[in-house]
Structures are given as C-alpha cells and as structure tokens.
SEPA-963606 format. One record per atom (N, C-alpha, C): x, y, z. Coordinates in steps of 0.001 Angstrom, whole numbers, plus 500000, padded with zeros to 6 digits. Atoms other than C-alpha are relative to their C-alpha. Layout:
REM residues N
XYZ;...
This chain:
REM residues 571
500546499323498815;127477675654159388;501002501189500274;499050498975499603;130814677320160310;500146501117498813;499938498900500883;131011679315156910;498747500916500076;501315499152499915;127299680534157609;500379500821501013;499597499202498681;128363681742161215;501043501079499400;499028499060500244;131525683356159663;499442501060499030;500484498704500930;129572685216156769;499094500860500769;500769499174499082;127047686260159443;500898501097500923;499192499314499093;129887687722161707;500531501296499023;499406499049500980;131271689475158622;499067501166499619;500982499064500146;128032690968157733;499666500928501189;500165499224498687;127628692270161405;501083501041499981;498976498997499860;131094693925161242;499859501050498848;500078498873501015;130179695616157885;498779501055500331;500788499103499659;127131697141159555;500332501141501247;499717498986498958;129064699054162111;501501500492499672;498750499625500167;132190701210162271;500234500740501046;499479499160498919;134324703235164589;499993501533499684;499729498415500180;134082707133165079;500716500316500970;499130499440498840;136651709065166973;499663501411499713;500408498560499837;135541712563168169;501296500478500903;499165499170499233;138245714946169232;499292501188500742;500770499113499110;136929717031172096;500828501292500142;499394498634499761;137806720563173216;501227500032500550;498626500031499204;140539719567175471;500945499194499467;499194500634500702;142087717730172838;500180498298500233;500149501334499898;141429714344174260;499085499309498891;500848500677501130;139565711685171928;499145498890500668;500854500922499478;136560709757172473;499663499265498829;500428500953500960;135935706691170375;499059498991500286;501095500814499510;132841704617170004;499742499372498585;500385500851501235;131232702098167569;498544500272499750;501418499646500554;127993703142165550;499666499047499218;500454500851501144;125845701070163383;499945500726498722;499910499388501361;125957701665159524;498847501099500011;501114499234500278;122425703190159659;499804501012501154;500014498926498665;123100705325162936;499872501248499387;500104498426500492;122030708935162547;501172500820500827;498991498959499356;124264711896163685;499575500235501477;500337499632498644;122195712375166869;500582498711500922;499529501093499121;123248708778167957;501368500336500669;498627499839499677;126878709778167992;500103501214500982;500027498971499179;126220713117169512;499610499843501350;500689500410498759;124233711661172384;501240499208500733;498965500868499395;127182709221173099;501091501023500399;498970498826499445;129634712308173296;499503500606500999;500552499297498822;127318714215175555;500015499235501264;500112500746498811;126924711298177821;501451499794500548;498555500186499530;130767710733178010;500305501307500785;499635498869499188;131013714393179061;499136500619501077;501264499675499028;127991714284181289;499369501626499663;500355498692500478;126706717314179202;498556500198499812;501343499855500269;123212718480179463;499568501111499005;500295498937500668;123224721930177960;500731499776498446;499242500392501228;124263720324174558;499742500763498730;500493499450501202;122372722367172089;500946501042499341;499122498971500697;125239725029171653;501164499248499207;498758500681500819;127667722266170390;499569499188498812;500285500724501066;127974720362167221;501019499190499661;498906500837500431;130179717773165525;500547500532498548;499636499399501084;132208718935162766;501012498854499180;499106500951500567;134196716985160117;500526500651498771;499450499642501196;136273717331156904;500000498932498904;500106501080500912;135679715516153593;501208500025499234;498749500171500539;138369714304151346;500342501282499107;499646498983500709;138111717676149349;500302501069500914;499608499030499001;139144719586152512;498923500973500203;501229499079499682;135608721168152878;499498499554501277;500665500214498832;134209721381156270;498600499958500013;501438500340499734;130799720210157417;499618499889501298;500599500273498731;128585720186160418;499393498852499957;500701501347500055;127303716538161009;498467500278500181;501554499926500002;123380716689160531;499746498793500722;500512500895499134;121857714844163270;498936499164499556;501053500538500469;118828713811161410;500273498814498927;499744500924501120;120698711909158635;500996499060500448;498958500999499664;122786708837158791;501313500488499841;498665499523499955;126462709315159568;500676499490498720;499340500289501068;127597707105156860;499638500450498770;500307499641501153;125804708541154165;500364501533499669;499512498791499997;127081711959155098;501564500148499665;498567499950500204;130777711085154936;500369499520498709;499532500342501453;132430710904151500;501407499105500086;498767500902499997;135541708810152829;499410498582500812;500294501260499488;135678705288154264;500329500027501503;499529500139498488;135709704448158085;501168499448500188;500417499212498778;137078704832160602;499883501580499774;500203498425500176;135948708477160679;500684500808501433;499536499012499053;137571711240162674;499291501448500035;500739498580499813;135578714400163836;500498500662501028;499685499248498905;135643717125166187;498782500567500674;501259499500499405;133146718452168876;500728501586500212;499603498515500025;133162722264168718;498677500874500336;501248499361499744;130770724976169820;499767500503498515;500689499496501294;128389725680166879;499065501057500105;500688498644499727;126229728279168396;500539500549501532;499459499396498692;127969730627170932;498843500504500690;500976499569499239;125792731404173799;500070501591499905;500075498552500117;124719735147173506;500734500639501464;499562499567498736;125579735415177308;500617498726500710;499548501147499302;128130732732178553;499720499953501417;500192500125498555;127756733722182221;498608499542500280;501254500403499662;124007732825181967;499770498515499909;500249501155500142;124662729308181240;499922499327501358;500423500542498779;123344726921183944;501093499342500729;498849500738499280;126334724620184454;501290500245499804;498380499774500183;129950724904185101;500587499120498839;499281500679500981;130797722225182752;499694500588498638;500247499157501360;129127724031179897;500858501190499782;499172498796499990;130919727195180792;501447499522499649;498652500487500142;134179725179180900;500340499660498442;499634500298501221;133804723810177500;499859501188498892;499899498874500621;132840727129176130;501452500854499973;498864499325499701;135768728596177705;501370499466499057;498953500580500820;138050726049175927;499835500436498441;500194499506501508;136471727051172476;500529501376499975;499541498669500174;137137730600173047;501385500164500107;498425500191499629;140648729987174281;500523499592498527;499562500670501264;141137728051171028;499766501237498907;500277498829500929;139632731108168993;501102501144500142;498978499014499640;142011733479170718;501245499529499300;498631500540500604;144985731256169696;500124500136498757;499928500209501461;144056730774166217;499621501439499166;500381498667500598;143207734714165729;498727500333499537;501414499773500349;139539734412165231;499434501175500852;500349499163498977;138991736291168493;500929501322499809;499160498789500081;140413739937167663;499535500974501130;500324499377498987;140838742283170284;501228500856500230;498710498967499758;143057745492171469;500854499512501053;498848500577499333;145992745068173540;499549499836501522;500398500046498745;144385745735177019;499267498705500079;500871501076499732;141791743015176487;500751498596499808;499245501090500161;144374740631175023;500897499628501178;499272500089498698;146623740930178263;499106499575500965;500778500300499101;143646740570180403;499526498490499727;500470501213500242;142293737453178619;501062498870500183;498963500962499668;145598735687178653;500368499855501425;499631500033498496;146211736448182377;498763498991500576;500937501027499405;142811734813183057;500151498600499649;499661501375500471;143842731814181088;501175499334500941;498957500386499301;147042731620183194;499463499658501462;500591500183498754;145086731981186494;499051498730500171;500759501269499888;142643729335185579;500650498686499830;499311501438500204;145185726714184458;501322499742500707;498716500426498943;148231727268186682;499851500516501349;500277499612498506;146721728986189590;500840501280500372;499315498721499498;148293731815191824;501574499985499728;498470499759500287;151772733213190837;500743499469501373;499046500504498888;154524731263192889;501189500235499569;498533499757500476;157972732682192741;500903498795499774;499293501065499901;159174729263193352;499782499061498566;500515500839501282;157382727683190245;500054500705498633;500002499151501169;157234730724188064;500882501036499914;498854499091500174;160574732174187192;499638501303499248;500381498899500947;160979735626185376;499893499688498698;500173500163501408;159752735574182116;498892498639499615;500741501241500273;157349732597182616;498798500184499056;501055499742500933;154508734180180600;500237499749498596;499644500092501389;156560733830177519;500179498829499659;499798501403500312;156777730250177737;498550499364499436;501312500543500379;153048729970176885;499585500730498642;500471499566501225;151337730510173572;498449500360500065;501365499700499883;148047732472173994;499398500727498605;500562499368501116;147864734102170543;500827499479498699;499081500224500879;149336733639167162;501277500655499995;498855499360499586;151999736189168032;499872501076500959;500080498820499099;152686738511170795;501395500341500520;498649499350499775;155555740875171877;500271499795501387;499365499905498684;157745741121174921;499067500861500883;500866498959499218;155734744027176153;498709499401500437;501417500507499586;152373742312176076;500217498735501016;499659501024499142;154146739124177663;500261500634501532;499731499539498805;155265741365180541;498761500549500663;501303499417499563;151730743057180955;499322498713500386;500807501140499492;150170739456181278;500491499585501219;499408500337498861;152657738597183903;499538500956501187;500452499067498934;151828741706185873;498641499949500334;501514500145499681;148053741143185725;499828498703500837;499999501262499312;148541737573186760;500518500164501410;499412499821498724;150726738394189543;499359500796501102;500334499060498880;148993741266191230;498357499941499905;501481499434500135;145219741568189969;499077498703500121;500888501135500054;144078737857189915;500281499222501131;499624500912499036;145663736392193006;498754499667500839;501255500390499002;142893734253194921;498967499409499046;501094500445500840;140755733471192004;499963498535499565;500042501433500254;139704729911191583;499824499955498335;499920500479501438;139670728105188154;498694500509499428;501327499590500519;135775728710187766;499842501503499837;500041498443500105;136087732331188718;500688500558498826;499139499578500951;138847733055186336;499190499579498526;500797500402501308;136896731276183472;498846500656499788;501153499168500284;133823733042184130;500399501346499618;499677498644500459;135585736432184046;500710500056498552;499428500031501278;137346735340180895;498872500119499095;501142500043500872;134067734624179250;499247501297499935;500516498711499901;132662737860180275;500612501123499189;499172499103500875;135413739734178846;500087499788498580;499997500474501482;135438737673175599;498756500290499451;501228499655500731;131680738248174961;499894501513499751;500185498593500376;131981741887175069;500929500525498566;499180499538501097;134473741808172069;499111499662498767;500749499917501070;132974742399168603;500119498564499178;499796501317500904;134405739169166993;499754498843500942;500364501313499234;132986736830169776;499042499212499228;501121500950500781;131449733815168100;500306500177498447;499787499861501337;133064734701164828;500700498621499412;499381500996500803;133911731662162578;500077500475498486;500119499224501152;135062733442159296;500114498952498830;500169500735501435;134207731984155840;500632500831499010;499123499058501048;136738733358153155;499027500114498638;500826499671501241;134963735075150197;500665501040499255;499572498759500662;135678737747147616;498662500828499564;501205499317500265;133320740580147041;499854500368498501;500177499725501448;132193741894143602;501081500699499460;498832499267500619;135286743970143222;501342499029499972;498822500659499829;137519741079143918;500920499877501083;499100499883498858;138726742106147251;499492498803501060;500174501115499164;139024739247149982;499162500591501210;500801499593498891;136433739571152625;499574498566500798;500302501086499097;135341737200155533;498685500124500512;501359500029499644;131684736312156241;499929499156501184;500256500809498958;130570735227159630;498757500328500596;501270499975499170;127523734470161740;500235500196501479;499702499881498549;127434735626165313;498420499834500579;501268499910499304;124711735506167988;498946501230499859;500762498665500062;123622739050167139;499693500179498564;500171499849501455;123699738898163252;501064499545499095;499239500328500963;125518738572160104;501232501146499810;498955499108499842;128971740230159921;501048499830498882;499096500160500925;131433740985157120;501180500905500439;498860499301499465;135012741792157920;500974499968498747;498945499792501071;137799743068155530;501262500517500764;498761499619499300;141291743219156924;499597499712501462;500226500213498541;140772743660160717;498680500951500408;500993499035499739;137675745943160269;498670499462499660;501326500397500314;133897745120160298;499533501048499143;500536498986500858;132397746798157235;498597499908499663;501241500147500136;128988745411157419;499366499107501221;500594500745498913;126730744119160267;498382500132499785;501465499941500130;123130743076159868;499336499221501020;500460500805499012;121028741940162818;499084499171499327;500770500988500510;119104738713162331;498610500289499538;501273499736500397;115774740190162294;499804500881498722;500043498960500958;116728742590159494;500466499026498751;499643500704501041;117997739734157213;498721499257499478;501156500604500600;115000738616154879;500271498791499371;499863501103500833;116626735961152629;501539499906499852;498738500213500209;119828734207152074;500048498834498875;500031500878501166;120442732278148833;501459499770499427;498669500164500737;123431730827146707;499635499214498792;500023500736501180;123809729698143259;501599499797499489;498435500217500296;127085728006142350;500889500428501147;498978499317499178;129878730046143970;499419501153500644;500629498703499750;127591733072144449;499006500008501071;500848499895498882;126080733932147759;499482501368500132;500786498752499945;123383736524148256;499426500018501186;500637499481498850;122064738220151237;499155501102499956;500723499024500217;119113740271151350;499362500534501300;500270499486498661;118258742673154281;499155501219499842;500817498657499937;115776745682155201;500329500528501308;499702499144498720;117022748249157565;499040500980500171;500944498794499545;115360751457158963;499635500903498796;500412499368501022;113494753600156610;499675499100498735;500279500831501238;112613750666154233;501317500075499091;498854499915500779;116370750713153223;500243498549499380;499734501332500516;116898747524150914;501414499749499869;498405500401500187;120481745963151107;500132498512499108;499544501183500677;121702743220148752;501560499790499987;498589500112499870;125154741908149605;500359498748499015;499488500968500793;126886739603146959;501400499567500166;498484500404499794;129995737462147616;500264498618499268;499523501260500893;131864734554145789;500820499133500925;499213501008499192;133065731625147743;500940499265499123;498983500800500622;136037729343146702;499515499113499100;500673501098500770;133713726407145564;498645499955500183;501484500164499612;130248725572145205;499533499457501319;500184500698498645;130397723304148213;500330500957501134;499840498874498872;132004726184150258;498784500766500147;500910499084500098;129320728328149172;498602499312500683;501086500541499521;126509725811150021;500133499732501581;499631500137498513;128255725126153642;499688501460500553;500369498640499566;128076728981153989;498518500289500215;501409499712500050;124379729148153159;499347499053501024;500534500932498763;123556726287155648;500314500653501281;499622499255498597;125454727960158502;498998501133500249;500832498808499860;123629731222157740;498440499475500584;501424500230499602;120257729445157833;499739499393501426;499897500533498461;121046727545161128;500193501136500877;499852498873499064;122275730534162802;498859500955500213;501177499060499948;119320732651161866;498812499394500787;501084500748499376;116890730024163061;500110499954501423;499738500285498423;118692729307166287;499759501412500805;499888498867499221;119148732967167384;498658500917499829;500945498921500327;116119734742165804;498608499398500395;501282500607499725;113186732274166258;499557499912501245;500523500183498637;110904732066169244;499896498431500329;500295501163499775;110136728542168838;500510499035498729;499478500742500999;111745725713166939;498767499624498978;500857500250500889;108326724896165441;499784500840498783;500038498855501059;108579728050163589;501029499786498626;499124500040501119;111437726839161447;499384499213498632;500466500567501313;110643726122157683;501142499610499116;498948500516501138;112366724317154830;500076501361499231;499509498986500837;114166726998152930;500587499502498679;499397500395501424;115396726837149141;501116500966499848;498849499146500261;118755728168148079;499687500987498977;500554499221500960;116950729942145378;498488500330499940;501492499590499912;113576731663144726;499308499509498788;500622500789501206;112888729577141407;499303498878500420;500738501162499735;110424726943141576;500700498656499778;499189501389499737;111966723480142532;501242500122499350;498513499897500356;115504724546141845;500777500425501289;499096499857498956;118464724431144088;499886499324501261;500166500895498779;119087723021147550;498904500406500902;500800499711499025;116576722645150279;500462499575501369;499513500351498989;117346722726153784;498955500616501269;500861499732498783;115599722810157398;500749499847501275;499159500167498766;117030723553160603;499136499231500978;500858501204499249;115916720621163003;500163500157501493;499863500024498579;117127721676166414;499267501018500693;500682499075499151;116111723653169409;500598501582499652;499641498742500030;116432727555169321;500364500567501227;499444499553498896;118103729767171855;499088500259501007;500860499813499022;115093730681173790;499435498763500650;500451501460499509;114006726979174146;501112499328500744;498913500405499331;117563726149175302;499991500346501417;499835499189498933;117613728817177883;498767499534501060;500891500553499078;114367727616179291;500060498471500370;499690501285499579;115271724027179189;501140499903501118;498872499996498988;118554724710181032;499450500416501362;500551499471498597;116626726543183814;499355498778500612;500904501173499355;114777723331184556;501110498856500494;499066500976499502;118163721348185361;500082499917501456;499936500187498424;118260720003188845;500926498759500187;499219501265499693;121236717766189510;501214500564500839;498610499708499209;124606717929191570;500806500296498890;499012499565501155;127168719781189419;500930498780499816;499075501203500413;129263716955187537;501370500618500314;498455499534499758;133000716811188366;500644500516498578;499276499643501464;135121718662185606;501492499586500507;498687500385500002;138483717277184863;500790500961499063;499356498935500648;140423720412183875;501372499467499380;498591500248500519;143471720132181716;500847501246499804;499238498930499912;146158722750182053;500798500388498682;499140499719501219;148604724427179652;501255499380500245;498474500311499737;152037723262178753;500831501108499442;499071498870500771;154900725764177827;499975499764498664;499710500175501395;155264726482174199;501477499537499667;498675500337499881;158790726068174974;500493499346501237;499767500547498899;160589723805177421;500412500986501246;499694499126498846;160765725257180911;500091499212501137;500043500910498672;161963723014183779;499472500694501189;500314499493498689;161386725522186324;498494499996500302;501531499948499852;157525725412185665;499584498679500141;500218501232499557;156539722379187697;498628499956500367;501470500077499550;152655722311187532;499529498689499625;500415501222500225;152624718657186627;499819499681498468;500164500255501331;152050716884183292;498688500502499408;501161499215500610;149551718948181207;499716499783498595;500200500230501512;147912718665177843;499668501484499356;500032498580500590;148322721701175567;498501500122499045;501191499676500849;144884723179173979;500214499796498620;499662500035501341;146698723402170830;501223499116499768;499003500963500102;148785720238169974;501138500370499104;498747499723500999;152232720369168266;499854499356498812;499923500765501362;152425719585164597;501302500381499335;498673499650500758;155283719265162189;499739501270499227;500232498739500659;155863722738160814;500761500307498766;499045499528501294;157095724347157506;499621501419500197;499944498551499912;157780727964157505;499160500714499026;500903499141500722;155192730289156149;500187501289500576;499730498882499558;156181733923156315;498710500795499923;501021499119500096;153207736358157080;500185501195500509;499757498501499332;153521740134157452;499052500230500965;500746499940498701;152230741180160850;498823501150499480;500965499304500451;150091743743158927;498808499436499216;500876500672500652;148083741069157149;498571499972500675;501204500223499052;145691740256159916;498963498988499357;500927501055500562;142580738389158519;500106499814498479;499763500204501457;143746738707154981;500712498531499911;499363501270499955;145674735486155798;499052499039499806;500919500876499970;142420733863155966;499693499324498416;500181500334501276;142397733545152008;500319498553499658;499413501288500268;144414730348152007;499509498896501008;500363501141499162;143007728514155081;498822500493500890;500998499713499231;139616729724156136;499050498802500295;501003500965499349;136650728116157746;499485498802498936;500571500734500930;135362726715154380;501042499262499210;499021500456500830;138581725768152924;501360499533500786;498848500300499191;140962724116155550;501071499347499219;498950500531500904;144271722800154419;500441498649500612;499662501372499811;144495719582156286;498860499531500837;501106500583499237;141984717238157774;500577499001501112;499376500964498987;144552715318160062;499384500273501460;500858499594498700;143114717164163183;498840500512499990;501184499334500247;140109718292161678;499706501490500565;500444498748499702;140555721649162541;501011500944500646;499524498877499221;142392723572165087;501450499607500775;498828500247499529;145938722228165576;501006500670499470;498944499079500365;147878725019164487;500893500360501133;498970499717498969;151009725879166335;500812501059499562;499260498946500481;152230729239165461;501236500328500818;498856499822499312;155802730295166423;499846501164500932;500276499123499091;156234732507169457;500953501072499593;499372498920500637;157339735924168425;500750500816501032;499207499135498964;159978737876170310;500420501369499441;499513498745500737;160130740860167976;499715501213500818;500039498843499269;160576744184169492;498775500911499676;501240499242500306;157667746829169711;500400500748498818;499727499355501091;157297748372166314;500739499507498975;499351500614500985;159235745936164344;498924499209499056;500739500833500861;157866744269161252;500297498455500055;499715501249499890;157971740802162458;499199499036499180;500653500998500828;156792737449160836;499867498912500894;500348501060499173;155272734453162054;500145498710499253;499795501209500629;156075730876161573;498654499231500113;501442500715499875;152645728956160682;500206498572499656;500036501460500434;152016725292160542;499215499828498901;500925500248501316;150813724546156837;499252498610500216;500749501159500002;149831721020157941;498680500131500813;501268500049499307;147085722050160303;499154501347499497;500827498960500514;144232724249159581;499888501052501097;500267498825499292;143836727702160967;499018500941499392;500766499081500740;141026729878160148;500411501571499902;499427498691500025;142997732841160563;501551500029499423;498644500029500239;146770732044160434;500528501529500337;499745498595499874;146872735619161834;501215500206501058;498819499821499036;149944736995163826;499593501131500847;500402498883499157;147874739314165819;499354499386501170;501338500020499463;145670739531168736;499331501143499577;500643498871500380;144855742665166872;499530500874500831;500343499246499177;144968745039169451;499450501355499347;500484498778500636;143163748331168711;499997501265501189;499822498736499077;143066751927170137;498879499766501171;501012500029499184;141377751996173448;499476501384500437;500487498636499702;140598755597173302;498541500074499876;501361500154499964;137049754925172312;499244498829500494;500824501363499230;134548752720174309;499445499185498947;500594500966500769;132843749882172882;498546500485499311;501225499349500443;129428751593172690;500071501197499146;499767498963500934;130849754672171120;500463499474498669;499418500553501292;132668752506168393;498818499520499241;501215500666500646;129370750636167682;499125501079499472;501137498908500438;127166753770167490;500757500806498726;499309499353501118;129856755270165071;499726498961498719;500181500900501218;129787752041162876;498572499957499441;501366499776500381;125869752339162915;499780501144499165;500120498567500580;126004756035161843;500590499979498664;499093499661501034;128556755811159368;500012498936498821;500086501174500799;128118752376157640;498677499648499644;501186500623500422;124562752098157543;499492498816500551;500483501289499420;124782748954159549;499396500323501396;500611499807498850;123294748305162930;500981499414501146;499168500007499019;124732748091166312;500242498476500418;499835501274499618;126302744818167397;500834500111501362;499267500078498812;127775743885170819;501346499708499891;498715500350500311;130898742936169224;500528500090498668;499467499675501348;133284743342166201;501258500773500267;498639499502499838;136810744582165579;499856501547500111;499951498639499692;137295748038166844;500965500550499044;499036499385500776;139696750561165426;501309499419500246;498876500789499623;143117749304165340;501431500413499817;498594499955500171;146830749487165880;500377498486499991;499401501467499929;149054746317165394;500592499902501372;499337500284498738;150409744471168460;501610499983499663;498568500114500295;153737744751166650;500764500952500930;499648499193499220;154077747500168880;499835501542499724;500106498645500425;153241750707167210;498722500552500811;500876499611499025;150943752836169391;499092501092499247;501028499019500095;147614754446168899;499578500480498553;500628499731501136;146787754497165264;498671499694499785;501518500248499947;143102754930164959;499494499536498519;500811500327501243;141025753077162348;498517499939500429;501433499856499439;137409754033162942;499287498832499001;500825500944500796;134852751398161878;499053500938499037;500846499437500873;133354752881158847;500005499131498670;500176500864501174;132173751497155434;501256500163499046;499112500060501150;134775750377152913;499293500400498657;500625499548501367;134464752432149636;499830498817499010;500157500928500986;134893749220147767;498955498862500615;500864500854499308;132085747571149991;499110499343498893;500702500563501046;130190744857148019;498496500361499885;501408499793500155;126877746679147821;499513500239498621;500419499997501211;125068746279144619;499201501431499800;500752498834500353;124008749496142919;498533499646499561;501218500360500404;120523750059142164;499425499494498676;500090500534501324;120742749349138462;500344498463499916;499557501390499750;122478746075139187;498969499097500506;500977500877499289;119813744975141579;498661499896499212;501105500003500924;116980745913139064;500298499005498883;499576500916501130;118761743888136348;499783498400500631;500176501303499130;118874740876138936;498619499576500352;501410500329499578;115257741209139984;499405499669498712;500780500370501327;114058741283136281;500431498681499498;499595501284500512;116211738400135359;499312498715500733;500618501061499226;114955736379138244;498471499917499756;501310499967500340;111394737356137418;499764499077498627;500242500752501329;111706736015133707;500256498589500230;499918501349499572;113123732640135024;498966499601500752;501002500580499319;110496732430137438;498578499620499274;501054499966500781;107819733019134731;500055498665499072;499743501253500921;109532730416132383;499819498664500875;500083501149499210;109628727967135170;498577499636500410;501436500197499721;106023728525136212;499269499459498601;500636500599501161;105148727735132501;500159498563499805;499771501366500047;106793724545132505;499575499127501092;500747500821499058;105362723459135877;498683499797499648;501402500054500424;101878724351134597;499777498976498960;500079500996501136;102446722234131489;499978498630500515;499721501158499349;103665719460133757;498724499475500709;501212500402499171;100660719538135985;498801499783498832;501112500354500996;098226719761132925;500140498611499462;499606501287500517;099853716681131515;499733498889501025;500327500964499048;099498714798134804;498631500035500265;501479499922500045;095841715798135004;499386499289498780;500380500698501087;095436714450131612;500168498544500015;499903501423499739;096776711153132409;499178499390500999;501110500338498953;094617711046135560;498594499921499287;501246500052500740;091708711762133295;499815498691498976;499927501140500700;092615709030130941;499720498682500846;500010501076499092;093088706522133610;498319499898500569;501195500024499379;089617707516135121;498934499324498939;501093500227500988;087647707222131675;500339498957499170;499731500752501051;089530704959129426;500451498706500487;499451501071499590;091029702360131685;498906499128500713;500883501078499223;089584699198133333;500536499793501433;499415500270498644;091651699598136534;499002500191501016;501206500018498919;089378698580139507;500985500322501186;499379499440498645;091264700775142194;498760500712500832;501144499334499318;089080701948144873;499884501503500016;500071498605500116;090281705413144594;499350500484498623;500635499527501179;089230705694140973;498624499478499817;501302500504500026;085990703533141327;499255501173500780;500826498796499260;084694706145144089;500037501170499101;500126498898500796;085448708866141639;499068499896498830;500843500121501398;083702707452138652;498574499835500384;501306500053499560;080702706876140850;499213501222500363;500566498635499583;080225710573141668;499254500511498853;500764499428501031;077366712303139865;500610501085499111;499159499050500717;079658715093138797;500841499544498927;499220500648500990;082004712777137182;499211499352498752;500745500449501023;079278710894135343;499466500964499050;500486498966500776;077898714180134132;501072500447498826;498761499535500858;081328715223132851;500362499051498951;499559501028500783;082007711942131319;499032499955498666;501044500211501104;078632711694129183;499775501491499121;500532498739500615;078049715441128351;501328500570499486;498764499220500555;081663716671127662;501114498955499359;498825500979500574;084388713805127389;499691499173498864;500428500941500980;082491711360125296;499823500803498566;500226499269501233;081381714139122544;501439500358499612;498711499519500406;085119715423122690;500804498941499434;499282501205500498;086459711958122186;499567499455498623;500447500219501354;084178711305119224;500392500902498966;499519499067500806;085331714543117664;501442499762499542;498642500268500267;088905713784118072;500234498803499160;500080501370500924;088330710166116707;499855500379498435;500355499589501253;086700711719113661;501084500662499236;498952499024500361;089513714238113229;501047499109499581;498837501083500239;092048711511113350;499933499249498833;500280500952501191;090405709271110843;500008500892498544;499788499113501203;090127712100108457;501354500358499587;498729499803500362;093654713074108726;500753498819499568;499265501197500454;094726709577108323;499589499546498662;500472500089501318;092636709090105173;500564501009498978;499248498990500754;093957712263103771;501414499736499688;498599500420499975;097509711118104387;500392498865498910;499940501345500834;096808707669102582;499605500405498623;500440499543501599;095156709533099413;501276500740499495;498747499139500537;098443711597099127;500939499075499555;
C-alpha cells in the first residue's frame, strides 16, 4: 500500500515542473505548471502576478540548448517546446511594440514598455543622435532618482550610471545639465511618458535585429517594427517596406526571401542568409506574427501560411493572438482602479557612496566579464557574433550585458569592454548619434525618394559617432551592394519554382488517383459492411457505374491477365 502511494506521488511529480520567468525589472517569478500545460497557462500566471491587463504586447522568450532564441507559443504545451530538461528559465519581454506608447490605457503597461525601451537603449538596439541620447538618459534619471539634489548628487553623478553601451564625458555633462535644469518637478510617470514619446519618434524604435548576410556576403540586420520591415547595414537603414506592401515571406534552409510590391507595380525581392536553418525559421515566424499583428483588421483574418509556395512542403504556421486594432479596442474598455506600481531605480555602474537613494536594482545586472575590444566605428556590425537569433549565452536568456563605461575624450577612437557571457543583440559602443541638421520627416522623405523605400516613422538617420566627432553627414540612401535581385535572377528563380510546382502537382495527382482507386476497390470488391460504404453502394449512380463500366472493365483485365500468364507459362 505504501509503495503504491509513493509511486503515485512520484508520477504526480513527473507531471509538473517549475518555470522561472525573469521580468523586465530583473526580478524573477517562479511557478509550477503541469506537464501538459500550454504556454498560455504560464503567461496568464505571469500577467496575474504583474496585475497586467494590456498583455497582448508582451511575450515569453527562451533560449534552447543550441543558443537559438524562441518565442513561447501559447497554443502549444510548454514541455514539448523546450529542448532542455526542467526547471526552465525564460524572460518576459515586449514582443509587439505599441505604435503609440502614449496611447496605452494603463500606467503599468507604459512602465513595462519603458523598462523594455530602456533596455534597448542600453544594449544599442535603439540608435539615436546625440541630442536624443542626452534627453532620453535625462528622462531615465528623472524617473528613477527624482529631482536633482546637490546633497545627494555630487559633481559628475551622471557618469556613475550606464545608459548606453558607451558614452563620452561630454554626453554625461549634457545629461546632467538637462536633468538639473529642464526636468525639475516631473513625476516618474511624467518622465516615463516623455521618454516613451521621444523614443517612439526614433527610426529604430521597436527594432530587434536578426543578423544575416546579403547575396554579396555583407552583414545586414533584419528587423520587424510596428510600421514595416527594415534592413540595416552598419548604422543606416537601406530598406524599409510597409506591412501592406509585403506580399509574402518564405524561407528554405538558411535562405530567407521577402516579396513586396511598391508604387507603380514595382516588384521587390530581397534575399538574405541566416546563420542557421533554425535562425531562419525563427526570423520567418517573427515576420509572419508581426505582419499579422500590425496589418490585419481582425484576428479572424489570420491564415495558416507556408514557408514555401510548393505543395505540402516546408513549415506551416498561423498567428493565433489578437491584432493591434483589437488590442486597442479592448484596452478602451478597461474600467478599474490603477494598480500600484513598484518601481525599481538604478544603481550606479561604479560605486558612489554620495548617491544615497536607497537600495536599487539595476535594469542590467552585473555579469563576470571578459574583455572584447570593439572599434567605436563598428556600430551594428558587432551584431554578427551576438544577434537576436544567435545569442551567446542562455544564462540570463537575453539581456544581461554590462558594457564598460567609456571615458574617452571627444574624437578619440575608444574601445568598449563587452561581457561575452551575456547576450547583447548589438554589443554596440554607440548610442549612434547622428547629425541633427535634418529633421526626421526630411530624412525619411529623402530615404523614400532615394532608396525606393517607403516612409517610416523611425530608423537610423544620418550619423556621426558619439566618440566626439561632429557633424559628419551620412544620408539615408540605398547601399550600392544592397541585396536586391536583378531581373534575370528573379526570372530564373520563378521558372525553377514553377517547374518544381508542376512536378509536385504531378506526384500529388498520382497520389490522389491511387487513393481514389483504393476507395473504388473497397466499394466494389470488399465485403466491408460500413455505413459509409453501404450508403454509397445503394445509390443508383453507383449501381449503374458498377454494372455498366466496372464489371466489363474487370472482366477485360482478368482476361488479359490470364492471357499474359498463359503466354509466360508456354515460354
């Protein structure tokens, strides 16, 4: 009896496991889920813990043993998605960036988006010019340490904090000036809202770059934003396609294709090569989900898509969540008292006894570091070794980079010390400041006219490096080595795809004919007394076919087979 009870308890333990989800403020939430629990169950528990109702912008991300990132699919069991053994560790992150963060209904949602964008700024995913970088950092200071206080904040206090992968002394002084003089009296909520509005106007707002190579072998970074598909090379946007212009995305092995139609029936085919087939599949699924979320009117319009246009070939995937318009409509119906927000402030990147704003938790935890020297001119090029699809560590599942603080003088060729143990989608040494001579709309219209792309509300403008050199213009214009297929190559690809489609259609037709033949034999020759077959046999059409066509054909075939058999015996 005792052994039976013990075996039952062991079986019950086998049916459940622990999941730890690292939240955006770097706290951890641990819960127990059943072995057959779907991803939605875990996500609901996390949202309940956070008291979060506008939850459709968020997702849970994890890293498999091969260092490949994935978004947890809520419609599938958790255990079947994970390639490792429990307990599992994952991260809560913003999956779909709100097109207008200020329009979010609840403050708790805006705060979580604020934490995500602050993380993007630190890791170099949010590229901006110097003036924007200083303003964003000052908003973070105001939101997390309050008004400037000479007693608590000595000279040079802004240099004790790490806002970007690297920043200069001049930028630190500018951050402190703005914090002291321009933001006095702003509450944390106001500072966070101003931060979001400023960040949303940047071209790289919402960019989570996937490292790839173009057809010429050049490194490029593909990203999906609230407004469309973006391709970055270096610190410049070389392609932008609105979601309603993208007609198809597909992948085969490591090769990712995106098809689009722009004004005047201009057809565009872009081809890129991901590091691994798994990274390419992840890229494709992210593109399908982002296009469905931002472009569809209703979630019921989502359709199952195939990774290839060949019959019954490739991966199939369907977006299963709400779309952006439905999320906004649902948010408008929220009626409750605003939940309490437990904000966590910053800690200095270096010890600073004079700053006494209490024990705080860093938004980017410290990790053991190994020096990796990266030139300040590399920018997004450093994504090659640690991009979104190929993280270098699963320990913190994502965003625990702690770059060294740079005190290089203006104009010097400084280097950054990057933690190799933790994943950074950029490892950039920039906030990538750019020339402020041209406005956002002017830069975007220039991009639209010169590159054949369309206008986005965000994207890297022209740029000088924050190392301190002033005013070097780099207009957004098409890269001469951009991965646009020429007409001949596109025609060859279309012909090849047509041939394979015809061949596959032939084999599918043969398979269907064979299946119909088996059904015909089951109807006419078998004695199966199945209701489905019995009803068909009783129809007048089938009886006429059986006696007038099938029986004579069967007698003819039997006669021919007997003749062939006799002929072979005589030989």
